[in-house]
C-alpha positions as CSV (number, residue, x, y, z in Angstrom):
1,M,3.3,15.4,-39.0
2,K,0.2,14.3,-37.1
3,K,1.8,10.9,-36.3
4,I,4.9,12.6,-35.0
5,T,2.9,14.9,-32.7
6,L,0.9,12.0,-31.5
7,T,4.0,9.9,-30.8
8,L,5.7,12.8,-28.9
9,L,2.6,13.3,-26.9
10,L,2.4,9.6,-26.0
11,L,6.1,9.6,-25.0
12,A,5.6,12.6,-22.8
13,I,2.6,11.0,-21.0
14,I,4.7,7.8,-20.5
15,H,7.5,9.9,-19.1
16,V,5.3,11.7,-16.7
17,L,3.6,8.5,-15.5
18,S,7.0,6.7,-14.9
19,A,8.3,9.7,-13.0
20,Q,6.0,9.0,-10.1
21,S,7.3,6.8,-7.3
22,P,5.2,3.8,-6.3
23,A,4.2,5.7,-3.1
24,E,3.0,8.7,-5.2
25,T,1.1,6.3,-7.5
26,M,-0.6,4.6,-4.6
27,A,-1.5,7.8,-2.9
28,Q,-2.9,9.2,-6.1
29,K,-5.1,6.1,-6.7
30,I,-6.5,6.3,-3.1
31,A,-7.2,10.0,-3.5
32,V,-8.9,9.6,-6.8
33,K,-11.0,6.7,-5.6
34,M,-12.0,8.7,-2.5
35,K,-12.8,11.7,-4.6
36,D,-15.1,9.7,-6.8
37,S,-16.8,7.7,-4.1
38,L,-17.2,10.6,-1.6
39,L,-17.5,13.4,-4.1
40,L,-14.6,15.3,-2.7
41,S,-13.4,18.8,-3.8
42,E,-10.0,19.2,-5.4
43,T,-8.6,20.6,-2.1
44,Q,-9.9,17.6,-0.1
45,Q,-8.5,15.2,-2.7
46,Q,-5.1,16.9,-2.5
47,N,-5.2,16.7,1.3
48,I,-6.0,13.0,1.2
49,Y,-3.2,12.5,-1.3
50,N,-0.8,14.3,1.1
51,I,-1.9,12.2,4.1
52,N,-1.4,8.9,2.2
53,L,2.0,10.0,1.0
54,Q,3.0,11.0,4.5
55,L,1.8,7.6,5.9
56,H,3.7,5.8,3.2
57,Q,6.9,7.7,4.1
58,L,6.4,6.9,7.8
59,K,6.0,3.2,7.0
60,A,9.1,3.3,4.8
61,Q,11.1,4.7,7.7
62,A,9.8,2.0,9.9
63,W,10.9,-0.7,7.4
64,Q,14.4,0.8,7.5
65,Q,14.5,1.1,11.3
66,Y,13.1,-2.2,12.4
67,S,14.6,-5.6,11.5
68,N,12.4,-7.6,13.9
69,R,9.2,-8.5,12.0
70,D,7.0,-8.4,15.2
71,S,8.3,-4.9,16.1
72,L,7.8,-3.7,12.5
73,R,4.3,-5.1,12.4
74,V,3.3,-3.2,15.6
75,V,4.8,0.0,14.3
76,V,3.2,-0.2,10.9
77,Q,-0.1,-1.0,12.4
78,R,0.2,2.0,14.8
79,I,0.9,4.2,11.7
80,E,-2.1,2.8,9.8
81,N,-4.3,3.4,12.9
82,T,-3.7,7.1,12.5
83,R,-5.2,7.2,9.0
84,D,-8.8,7.7,10.1
85,S,-8.0,10.5,12.5
86,L,-6.0,12.2,9.8
87,Y,-8.9,11.9,7.4
88,H,-11.3,13.2,10.0
89,G,-9.4,16.5,10.0
90,V,-9.8,16.8,6.3
91,L,-13.3,15.5,5.6
92,P,-16.6,17.2,6.6
93,A,-18.6,15.2,9.1
94,E,-21.1,13.7,6.6
95,K,-18.3,12.6,4.2
96,Y,-16.2,11.2,7.1
97,T,-19.2,9.1,8.2
98,L,-19.7,7.9,4.7
99,Y,-16.0,7.0,4.4
100,L,-16.3,5.0,7.6
101,Q,-19.4,3.2,6.3
102,K,-17.7,2.3,3.0
103,K,-14.5,1.2,4.9
104,R,-16.6,-1.1,7.1
105,V,-18.2,-2.7,4.1
106,L,-14.9,-3.1,2.3
107,V,-13.2,-4.7,5.3
108,S,-16.1,-7.0,6.1
109,N,-16.3,-8.2,2.5
110,N,-12.7,-9.2,2.4
């Protein structure tokens, strides 16, 4: 009985994990990483998740609308450039400053 319960629980977890789209998975990973590194509240984490999901949807629309790679690159970069201003509306000043510092280090190390 214990093995059956454990197997059913494992199958349920696998089903839930596979139900998320790649966009939802990526948005969740970003939100969790930011929550851990910036010590965000659950509400702030959910807001970050929503922002990232929205940005992914905008980029997916751009991929469908533009066949020219140069045009697509410009549009996607414009979408990405809104990320910081969207985060600014969600994060308190000290956490937003910390986010920018961590982002600079991450970008400069790659």
